[in-house]
mmCIF file of the N, C-alpha and C atoms, coordinates in Angstrom:
data_MODEL
# 
_entry.id   MODEL 
# 
loop_
_atom_site.group_PDB 
_atom_site.id 
_atom_site.type_symbol 
_atom_site.label_atom_id 
_atom_site.label_alt_id 
_atom_site.label_comp_id 
_atom_site.label_asym_id 
_atom_site.label_entity_id 
_atom_site.label_seq_id 
_atom_site.pdbx_PDB_ins_code 
_atom_site.Cartn_x 
_atom_site.Cartn_y 
_atom_site.Cartn_z 
_atom_site.occupancy 
_atom_site.B_iso_or_equiv 
_atom_site.pdbx_formal_charge 
_atom_site.auth_seq_id 
_atom_site.auth_comp_id 
_atom_site.auth_asym_id 
_atom_site.auth_atom_id 
_atom_site.pdbx_PDB_model_num 
ATOM 1   N N  . MET A 1 1  ? 265.809 -4.581  165.921 1.00 0.00 ? 1  MET A N  1 
ATOM 2   C CA . MET A 1 1  ? 265.937 -6.007  165.652 1.00 0.00 ? 1  MET A CA 1 
ATOM 3   C C  . MET A 1 1  ? 264.900 -6.744  166.492 1.00 0.00 ? 1  MET A C  1 
ATOM 4   N N  . LYS A 1 2  ? 264.179 -7.622  165.828 1.00 0.00 ? 2  LYS A N  1 
ATOM 5   C CA . LYS A 1 2  ? 263.226 -8.497  166.503 1.00 0.00 ? 2  LYS A CA 1 
ATOM 6   C C  . LYS A 1 2  ? 263.738 -9.924  166.340 1.00 0.00 ? 2  LYS A C  1 
ATOM 7   N N  . SER A 1 3  ? 263.446 -10.763 167.304 1.00 0.00 ? 3  SER A N  1 
ATOM 8   C CA . SER A 1 3  ? 263.830 -12.165 167.169 1.00 0.00 ? 3  SER A CA 1 
ATOM 9   C C  . SER A 1 3  ? 262.623 -13.041 167.479 1.00 0.00 ? 3  SER A C  1 
ATOM 10  N N  . LYS A 1 4  ? 262.627 -14.223 166.868 1.00 0.00 ? 4  LYS A N  1 
ATOM 11  C CA . LYS A 1 4  ? 261.516 -15.145 167.053 1.00 0.00 ? 4  LYS A CA 1 
ATOM 12  C C  . LYS A 1 4  ? 262.004 -16.561 166.821 1.00 0.00 ? 4  LYS A C  1 
ATOM 13  N N  . LYS A 1 5  ? 261.510 -17.479 167.657 1.00 0.00 ? 5  LYS A N  1 
ATOM 14  C CA . LYS A 1 5  ? 261.799 -18.898 167.438 1.00 0.00 ? 5  LYS A CA 1 
ATOM 15  C C  . LYS A 1 5  ? 260.694 -19.469 166.560 1.00 0.00 ? 5  LYS A C  1 
ATOM 16  N N  . ILE A 1 6  ? 261.105 -20.166 165.522 1.00 0.00 ? 6  ILE A N  1 
ATOM 17  C CA . ILE A 1 6  ? 260.158 -20.766 164.589 1.00 0.00 ? 6  ILE A CA 1 
ATOM 18  C C  . ILE A 1 6  ? 260.461 -22.256 164.504 1.00 0.00 ? 6  ILE A C  1 
ATOM 19  N N  . LYS A 1 7  ? 259.422 -23.073 164.655 1.00 0.00 ? 7  LYS A N  1 
ATOM 20  C CA . LYS A 1 7  ? 259.601 -24.524 164.586 1.00 0.00 ? 7  LYS A CA 1 
ATOM 21  C C  . LYS A 1 7  ? 259.461 -24.973 163.138 1.00 0.00 ? 7  LYS A C  1 
ATOM 22  N N  . ILE A 1 8  ? 260.483 -25.651 162.643 1.00 0.00 ? 8  ILE A N  1 
ATOM 23  C CA . ILE A 1 8  ? 260.481 -26.186 161.279 1.00 0.00 ? 8  ILE A CA 1 
ATOM 24  C C  . ILE A 1 8  ? 260.810 -27.674 161.361 1.00 0.00 ? 8  ILE A C  1 
ATOM 25  N N  . GLN A 1 9  ? 259.913 -28.499 160.901 1.00 0.00 ? 9  GLN A N  1 
ATOM 26  C CA . GLN A 1 9  ? 260.050 -29.957 160.944 1.00 0.00 ? 9  GLN A CA 1 
ATOM 27  C C  . GLN A 1 9  ? 260.458 -30.445 162.329 1.00 0.00 ? 9  GLN A C  1 
ATOM 28  N N  . GLY A 1 10 ? 259.812 -29.890 163.350 1.00 0.00 ? 10 GLY A N  1 
ATOM 29  C CA . GLY A 1 10 ? 260.023 -30.330 164.721 1.00 0.00 ? 10 GLY A CA 1 
ATOM 30  C C  . GLY A 1 10 ? 261.241 -29.740 165.415 1.00 0.00 ? 10 GLY A C  1 
ATOM 31  N N  . LEU A 1 11 ? 262.020 -28.916 164.728 1.00 0.00 ? 11 LEU A N  1 
ATOM 32  C CA . LEU A 1 11 ? 263.206 -28.296 165.317 1.00 0.00 ? 11 LEU A CA 1 
ATOM 33  C C  . LEU A 1 11 ? 263.007 -26.797 165.460 1.00 0.00 ? 11 LEU A C  1 
ATOM 34  N N  . ASN A 1 12 ? 263.404 -26.249 166.622 1.00 0.00 ? 12 ASN A N  1 
ATOM 35  C CA . ASN A 1 12 ? 263.314 -24.808 166.829 1.00 0.00 ? 12 ASN A CA 1 
ATOM 36  C C  . ASN A 1 12 ? 264.486 -24.104 166.169 1.00 0.00 ? 12 ASN A C  1 
ATOM 37  N N  . HIS A 1 13 ? 264.186 -23.022 165.470 1.00 0.00 ? 13 HIS A N  1 
ATOM 38  C CA . HIS A 1 13 ? 265.203 -22.199 164.821 1.00 0.00 ? 13 HIS A CA 1 
ATOM 39  C C  . HIS A 1 13 ? 265.007 -20.756 165.272 1.00 0.00 ? 13 HIS A C  1 
ATOM 40  N N  . GLN A 1 14 ? 266.091 -20.074 165.568 1.00 0.00 ? 14 GLN A N  1 
ATOM 41  C CA . GLN A 1 14 ? 266.049 -18.663 165.965 1.00 0.00 ? 14 GLN A CA 1 
ATOM 42  C C  . GLN A 1 14 ? 266.220 -17.793 164.725 1.00 0.00 ? 14 GLN A C  1 
ATOM 43  N N  . PHE A 1 15 ? 265.287 -16.862 164.498 1.00 0.00 ? 15 PHE A N  1 
ATOM 44  C CA . PHE A 1 15 ? 265.356 -15.929 163.378 1.00 0.00 ? 15 PHE A CA 1 
ATOM 45  C C  . PHE A 1 15 ? 265.396 -14.506 163.907 1.00 0.00 ? 15 PHE A C  1 
ATOM 46  N N  . TYR A 1 16 ? 266.091 -13.640 163.186 1.00 0.00 ? 16 TYR A N  1 
ATOM 47  C CA . TYR A 1 16 ? 266.145 -12.218 163.506 1.00 0.00 ? 16 TYR A CA 1 
ATOM 48  C C  . TYR A 1 16 ? 265.578 -11.446 162.327 1.00 0.00 ? 16 TYR A C  1 
ATOM 49  N N  . PHE A 1 17 ? 264.869 -10.353 162.629 1.00 0.00 ? 17 PHE A N  1 
ATOM 50  C CA . PHE A 1 17 ? 264.196 -9.558  161.601 1.00 0.00 ? 17 PHE A CA 1 
ATOM 51  C C  . PHE A 1 17 ? 264.478 -8.075  161.819 1.00 0.00 ? 17 PHE A C  1 
ATOM 52  N N  . TRP A 1 18 ? 264.664 -7.358  160.720 1.00 0.00 ? 18 TRP A N  1 
ATOM 53  C CA . TRP A 1 18 ? 264.852 -5.910  160.742 1.00 0.00 ? 18 TRP A CA 1 
ATOM 54  C C  . TRP A 1 18 ? 263.972 -5.313  159.654 1.00 0.00 ? 18 TRP A C  1 
ATOM 55  N N  . GLY A 1 19 ? 263.360 -4.166  159.918 1.00 0.00 ? 19 GLY A N  1 
ATOM 56  C CA . GLY A 1 19 ? 262.604 -3.455  158.901 1.00 0.00 ? 19 GLY A CA 1 
ATOM 57  C C  . GLY A 1 19 ? 261.149 -3.869  158.821 1.00 0.00 ? 19 GLY A C  1 
ATOM 58  N N  . SER A 1 20 ? 260.501 -3.460  157.738 1.00 0.00 ? 20 SER A N  1 
ATOM 59  C CA . SER A 1 20 ? 259.077 -3.702  157.520 1.00 0.00 ? 20 SER A CA 1 
ATOM 60  C C  . SER A 1 20 ? 258.863 -4.896  156.591 1.00 0.00 ? 20 SER A C  1 
ATOM 61  N N  . PRO A 1 21 ? 257.947 -5.814  156.961 1.00 0.00 ? 21 PRO A N  1 
ATOM 62  C CA . PRO A 1 21 ? 257.653 -6.957  156.096 1.00 0.00 ? 21 PRO A CA 1 
ATOM 63  C C  . PRO A 1 21 ? 257.092 -6.562  154.729 1.00 0.00 ? 21 PRO A C  1 
ATOM 64  N N  . LYS A 1 22 ? 256.679 -5.319  154.558 1.00 0.00 ? 22 LYS A N  1 
ATOM 65  C CA . LYS A 1 22 ? 256.133 -4.854  153.283 1.00 0.00 ? 22 LYS A CA 1 
ATOM 66  C C  . LYS A 1 22 ? 257.232 -4.565  152.258 1.00 0.00 ? 22 LYS A C  1 
ATOM 67  N N  . LYS A 1 23 ? 258.466 -4.464  152.714 1.00 0.00 ? 23 LYS A N  1 
ATOM 68  C CA . LYS A 1 23 ? 259.592 -4.159  151.820 1.00 0.00 ? 23 LYS A CA 1 
ATOM 69  C C  . LYS A 1 23 ? 260.146 -5.453  151.219 1.00 0.00 ? 23 LYS A C  1 
ATOM 70  N N  . PRO A 1 24 ? 260.964 -5.371  150.169 1.00 0.00 ? 24 PRO A N  1 
ATOM 71  C CA . PRO A 1 24 ? 261.566 -6.583  149.585 1.00 0.00 ? 24 PRO A CA 1 
ATOM 72  C C  . PRO A 1 24 ? 262.383 -7.354  150.634 1.00 0.00 ? 24 PRO A C  1 
ATOM 73  N N  . LYS A 1 25 ? 262.277 -8.672  150.592 1.00 0.00 ? 25 LYS A N  1 
ATOM 74  C CA . LYS A 1 25 ? 262.983 -9.521  151.560 1.00 0.00 ? 25 LYS A CA 1 
ATOM 75  C C  . LYS A 1 25 ? 264.443 -9.713  151.169 1.00 0.00 ? 25 LYS A C  1 
ATOM 76  N N  . LEU A 1 26 ? 265.287 -9.674  152.183 1.00 0.00 ? 26 LEU A N  1 
ATOM 77  C CA . LEU A 1 26 ? 266.711 -9.923  151.997 1.00 0.00 ? 26 LEU A CA 1 
ATOM 78  C C  . LEU A 1 26 ? 267.123 -10.935 153.063 1.00 0.00 ? 26 LEU A C  1 
ATOM 79  N N  . PHE A 1 27 ? 267.515 -12.140 152.627 1.00 0.00 ? 27 PHE A N  1 
ATOM 80  C CA . PHE A 1 27 ? 267.932 -13.190 153.556 1.00 0.00 ? 27 PHE A CA 1 
ATOM 81  C C  . PHE A 1 27 ? 269.444 -13.138 153.722 1.00 0.00 ? 27 PHE A C  1 
ATOM 82  N N  . LEU A 1 28 ? 269.900 -13.213 154.973 1.00 0.00 ? 28 LEU A N  1 
ATOM 83  C CA . LEU A 1 28 ? 271.331 -13.193 155.272 1.00 0.00 ? 28 LEU A CA 1 
ATOM 84  C C  . LEU A 1 28 ? 271.687 -14.452 156.051 1.00 0.00 ? 28 LEU A C  1 
ATOM 85  N N  . PHE A 1 29 ? 272.761 -15.120 155.644 1.00 0.00 ? 29 PHE A N  1 
ATOM 86  C CA . PHE A 1 29 ? 273.204 -16.353 156.294 1.00 0.00 ? 29 PHE A CA 1 
ATOM 87  C C  . PHE A 1 29 ? 274.646 -16.177 156.758 1.00 0.00 ? 29 PHE A C  1 
ATOM 88  N N  . HIS A 1 30 ? 274.867 -16.457 158.035 1.00 0.00 ? 30 HIS A N  1 
ATOM 89  C CA . HIS A 1 30 ? 276.201 -16.271 158.604 1.00 0.00 ? 30 HIS A CA 1 
ATOM 90  C C  . HIS A 1 30 ? 277.122 -17.447 158.300 1.00 0.00 ? 30 HIS A C  1 
ATOM 91  N N  . GLY A 1 31 ? 278.392 -17.218 158.499 1.00 0.00 ? 31 GLY A N  1 
ATOM 92  C CA . GLY A 1 31 ? 279.399 -18.251 158.272 1.00 0.00 ? 31 GLY A CA 1 
ATOM 93  C C  . GLY A 1 31 ? 279.706 -19.033 159.533 1.00 0.00 ? 31 GLY A C  1 
ATOM 94  N N  . TRP A 1 32 ? 280.722 -19.836 159.439 1.00 0.00 ? 32 TRP A N  1 
ATOM 95  C CA . TRP A 1 32 ? 281.145 -20.712 160.524 1.00 0.00 ? 32 TRP A CA 1 
ATOM 96  C C  . TRP A 1 32 ? 281.581 -19.895 161.733 1.00 0.00 ? 32 TRP A C  1 
ATOM 97  N N  . LEU A 1 33 ? 281.212 -20.328 162.929 1.00 0.00 ? 33 LEU A N  1 
ATOM 98  C CA . LEU A 1 33 ? 281.535 -19.690 164.212 1.00 0.00 ? 33 LEU A CA 1 
ATOM 99  C C  . LEU A 1 33 ? 280.990 -18.270 164.347 1.00 0.00 ? 33 LEU A C  1 
ATOM 100 N N  . ASP A 1 34 ? 279.859 -18.001 163.723 1.00 0.00 ? 34 ASP A N  1 
ATOM 101 C CA . ASP A 1 34 ? 279.233 -16.694 163.802 1.00 0.00 ? 34 ASP A CA 1 
ATOM 102 C C  . ASP A 1 34 ? 277.768 -16.891 164.181 1.00 0.00 ? 34 ASP A C  1 
ATOM 103 N N  . THR A 1 35 ? 277.016 -15.804 164.357 1.00 0.00 ? 35 THR A N  1 
ATOM 104 C CA . THR A 1 35 ? 275.584 -15.888 164.619 1.00 0.00 ? 35 THR A CA 1 
ATOM 105 C C  . THR A 1 35 ? 274.858 -14.857 163.763 1.00 0.00 ? 35 THR A C  1 
ATOM 106 N N  . ALA A 1 36 ? 273.564 -15.039 163.625 1.00 0.00 ? 36 ALA A N  1 
ATOM 107 C CA . ALA A 1 36 ? 272.763 -14.117 162.825 1.00 0.00 ? 36 ALA A CA 1 
ATOM 108 C C  . ALA A 1 36 ? 272.721 -12.721 163.440 1.00 0.00 ? 36 ALA A C  1 
ATOM 109 N N  . ALA A 1 37 ? 272.835 -12.624 164.748 1.00 0.00 ? 37 ALA A N  1 
ATOM 110 C CA . ALA A 1 37 ? 272.804 -11.322 165.413 1.00 0.00 ? 37 ALA A CA 1 
ATOM 111 C C  . ALA A 1 37 ? 273.968 -10.431 164.979 1.00 0.00 ? 37 ALA A C  1 
ATOM 112 N N  . SER A 1 38 ? 275.007 -11.008 164.419 1.00 0.00 ? 38 SER A N  1 
ATOM 113 C CA . SER A 1 38 ? 276.153 -10.207 163.975 1.00 0.00 ? 38 SER A CA 1 
ATOM 114 C C  . SER A 1 38 ? 275.815 -9.335  162.770 1.00 0.00 ? 38 SER A C  1 
ATOM 115 N N  . PHE A 1 39 ? 274.657 -9.567  162.134 1.00 0.00 ? 39 PHE A N  1 
ATOM 116 C CA . PHE A 1 39 ? 274.218 -8.728  161.021 1.00 0.00 ? 39 PHE A CA 1 
ATOM 117 C C  . PHE A 1 39 ? 273.550 -7.440  161.489 1.00 0.00 ? 39 PHE A C  1 
ATOM 118 N N  . ASP A 1 40 ? 273.409 -7.259  162.794 1.00 0.00 ? 40 ASP A N  1 
ATOM 119 C CA . ASP A 1 40 ? 272.695 -6.099  163.327 1.00 0.00 ? 40 ASP A CA 1 
ATOM 120 C C  . ASP A 1 40 ? 273.250 -4.782  162.794 1.00 0.00 ? 40 ASP A C  1 
ATOM 121 N N  . PHE A 1 41 ? 274.567 -4.616  162.816 1.00 0.00 ? 41 PHE A N  1 
ATOM 122 C CA . PHE A 1 41 ? 275.167 -3.352  162.354 1.00 0.00 ? 41 PHE A CA 1 
ATOM 123 C C  . PHE A 1 41 ? 274.844 -3.082  160.887 1.00 0.00 ? 41 PHE A C  1 
ATOM 124 N N  . LEU A 1 42 ? 274.809 -4.109  160.060 1.00 0.00 ? 42 LEU A N  1 
ATOM 125 C CA . LEU A 1 42 ? 274.525 -3.970  158.638 1.00 0.00 ? 42 LEU A CA 1 
ATOM 126 C C  . LEU A 1 42 ? 273.038 -3.742  158.385 1.00 0.00 ? 42 LEU A C  1 
ATOM 127 N N  . CYS A 1 43 ? 272.199 -4.506  159.058 1.00 0.00 ? 43 CYS A N  1 
ATOM 128 C CA . CYS A 1 43 ? 270.761 -4.436  158.817 1.00 0.00 ? 43 CYS A CA 1 
ATOM 129 C C  . CYS A 1 43 ? 270.138 -3.154  159.346 1.00 0.00 ? 43 CYS A C  1 
ATOM 130 N N  . ARG A 1 44 ? 270.759 -2.505  160.301 1.00 0.00 ? 44 ARG A N  1 
ATOM 131 C CA . ARG A 1 44 ? 270.249 -1.206  160.754 1.00 0.00 ? 44 ARG A CA 1 
ATOM 132 C C  . ARG A 1 44 ? 270.298 -0.200  159.605 1.00 0.00 ? 44 ARG A C  1 
ATOM 133 N N  . TYR A 1 45 ? 271.223 -0.362  158.711 1.00 0.00 ? 45 TYR A N  1 
ATOM 134 C CA . TYR A 1 45 ? 271.314 0.479   157.520 1.00 0.00 ? 45 TYR A CA 1 
ATOM 135 C C  . TYR A 1 45 ? 270.389 -0.040  156.408 1.00 0.00 ? 45 TYR A C  1 
ATOM 136 N N  . LEU A 1 46 ? 270.390 -1.348  156.184 1.00 0.00 ? 46 LEU A N  1 
ATOM 137 C CA . LEU A 1 46 ? 269.616 -1.946  155.091 1.00 0.00 ? 46 LEU A CA 1 
ATOM 138 C C  . LEU A 1 46 ? 268.108 -1.919  155.313 1.00 0.00 ? 46 LEU A C  1 
ATOM 139 N N  . GLU A 1 47 ? 267.661 -1.838  156.575 1.00 0.00 ? 47 GLU A N  1 
ATOM 140 C CA . GLU A 1 47 ? 266.231 -1.907  156.854 1.00 0.00 ? 47 GLU A CA 1 
ATOM 141 C C  . GLU A 1 47 ? 265.451 -0.727  156.275 1.00 0.00 ? 47 GLU A C  1 
ATOM 142 N N  . LYS A 1 48 ? 266.147 0.300   155.839 1.00 0.00 ? 48 LYS A N  1 
ATOM 143 C CA . LYS A 1 48 ? 265.469 1.427   155.182 1.00 0.00 ? 48 LYS A CA 1 
ATOM 144 C C  . LYS A 1 48 ? 264.854 0.983   153.853 1.00 0.00 ? 48 LYS A C  1 
ATOM 145 N N  . ASP A 1 49 ? 265.487 0.021   153.195 1.00 0.00 ? 49 ASP A N  1 
ATOM 146 C CA . ASP A 1 49 ? 265.048 -0.434  151.875 1.00 0.00 ? 49 ASP A CA 1 
ATOM 147 C C  . ASP A 1 49 ? 264.615 -1.890  151.814 1.00 0.00 ? 49 ASP A C  1 
ATOM 148 N N  . PHE A 1 50 ? 264.964 -2.679  152.832 1.00 0.00 ? 50 PHE A N  1 
ATOM 149 C CA . PHE A 1 50 ? 264.698 -4.123  152.807 1.00 0.00 ? 50 PHE A CA 1 
ATOM 150 C C  . PHE A 1 50 ? 264.128 -4.612  154.129 1.00 0.00 ? 50 PHE A C  1 
ATOM 151 N N  . TYR A 1 51 ? 263.479 -5.768  154.050 1.00 0.00 ? 51 TYR A N  1 
ATOM 152 C CA . TYR A 1 51 ? 263.081 -6.511  155.242 1.00 0.00 ? 51 TYR A CA 1 
ATOM 153 C C  . TYR A 1 51 ? 264.125 -7.609  155.401 1.00 0.00 ? 51 TYR A C  1 
ATOM 154 N N  . CYS A 1 52 ? 265.025 -7.445  156.335 1.00 0.00 ? 52 CYS A N  1 
ATOM 155 C CA . CYS A 1 52 ? 266.146 -8.378  156.518 1.00 0.00 ? 52 CYS A CA 1 
ATOM 156 C C  . CYS A 1 52 ? 265.731 -9.535  157.413 1.00 0.00 ? 52 CYS A C  1 
ATOM 157 N N  . ILE A 1 53 ? 266.075 -10.743 156.986 1.00 0.00 ? 53 ILE A N  1 
ATOM 158 C CA . ILE A 1 53 ? 265.758 -11.969 157.723 1.00 0.00 ? 53 ILE A CA 1 
ATOM 159 C C  . ILE A 1 53 ? 267.044 -12.772 157.843 1.00 0.00 ? 53 ILE A C  1 
ATOM 160 N N  . ALA A 1 54 ? 267.423 -13.104 159.085 1.00 0.00 ? 54 ALA A N  1 
ATOM 161 C CA . ALA A 1 54 ? 268.663 -13.854 159.300 1.00 0.00 ? 54 ALA A CA 1 
ATOM 162 C C  . ALA A 1 54 ? 268.427 -14.958 160.332 1.00 0.00 ? 54 ALA A C  1 
ATOM 163 N N  . PRO A 1 55 ? 268.619 -16.216 159.954 1.00 0.00 ? 55 PRO A N  1 
ATOM 164 C CA . PRO A 1 55 ? 268.481 -17.314 160.910 1.00 0.00 ? 55 PRO A CA 1 
ATOM 165 C C  . PRO A 1 55 ? 269.833 -17.662 161.551 1.00 0.00 ? 55 PRO A C  1 
ATOM 166 N N  . ASP A 1 56 ? 269.755 -18.146 162.794 1.00 0.00 ? 56 ASP A N  1 
ATOM 167 C CA . ASP A 1 56 ? 270.941 -18.766 163.393 1.00 0.00 ? 56 ASP A CA 1 
ATOM 168 C C  . ASP A 1 56 ? 271.041 -20.162 162.806 1.00 0.00 ? 56 ASP A C  1 
ATOM 169 N N  . MET A 1 57 ? 272.169 -20.499 162.222 1.00 0.00 ? 57 MET A N  1 
ATOM 170 C CA . MET A 1 57 ? 272.346 -21.830 161.665 1.00 0.00 ? 57 MET A CA 1 
ATOM 171 C C  . MET A 1 57 ? 272.396 -22.842 162.811 1.00 0.00 ? 57 MET A C  1 
ATOM 172 N N  . ARG A 1 58 ? 272.030 -24.070 162.527 1.00 0.00 ? 58 ARG A N  1 
ATOM 173 C CA . ARG A 1 58 ? 271.967 -25.104 163.570 1.00 0.00 ? 58 ARG A CA 1 
ATOM 174 C C  . ARG A 1 58 ? 273.311 -25.241 164.267 1.00 0.00 ? 58 ARG A C  1 
ATOM 175 N N  . GLY A 1 59 ? 273.249 -25.190 165.603 1.00 0.00 ? 59 GLY A N  1 
ATOM 176 C CA . GLY A 1 59 ? 274.457 -25.339 166.396 1.00 0.00 ? 59 GLY A CA 1 
ATOM 177 C C  . GLY A 1 59 ? 275.142 -24.034 166.750 1.00 0.00 ? 59 GLY A C  1 
ATOM 178 N N  . TYR A 1 60 ? 274.634 -22.905 166.241 1.00 0.00 ? 60 TYR A N  1 
ATOM 179 C CA . TYR A 1 60 ? 275.233 -21.599 166.510 1.00 0.00 ? 60 TYR A CA 1 
ATOM 180 C C  . TYR A 1 60 ? 274.165 -20.650 167.026 1.00 0.00 ? 60 TYR A C  1 
ATOM 181 N N  . GLY A 1 61 ? 274.564 -19.701 167.847 1.00 0.00 ? 61 GLY A N  1 
ATOM 182 C CA . GLY A 1 61 ? 273.644 -18.702 168.377 1.00 0.00 ? 61 GLY A CA 1 
ATOM 183 C C  . GLY A 1 61 ? 272.631 -19.324 169.310 1.00 0.00 ? 61 GLY A C  1 
ATOM 184 N N  . LYS A 1 62 ? 271.432 -18.738 169.339 1.00 0.00 ? 62 LYS A N  1 
ATOM 185 C CA . LYS A 1 62 ? 270.358 -19.246 170.198 1.00 0.00 ? 62 LYS A CA 1 
ATOM 186 C C  . LYS A 1 62 ? 269.620 -20.369 169.491 1.00 0.00 ? 62 LYS A C  1 
ATOM 187 N N  . LYS A 1 63 ? 269.202 -21.343 170.284 1.00 0.00 ? 63 LYS A N  1 
ATOM 188 C CA . LYS A 1 63 ? 268.470 -22.489 169.713 1.00 0.00 ? 63 LYS A CA 1 
ATOM 189 C C  . LYS A 1 63 ? 267.042 -22.470 170.177 1.00 0.00 ? 63 LYS A C  1 
# 
């Protein structure tokens, strides 16, 4: 799992990435009171076939 802060319209957002960017992209969005890092167990399996991208929603996880 790699993480990176990306600025979008002046706001910092934390994103997590698994797998190779050359593979098909799969975006994952967490629910209320959760964080994107909770997809780690799932994406360790999915990264064989997909490039998983999961952002922390505003107000949750790392900012």
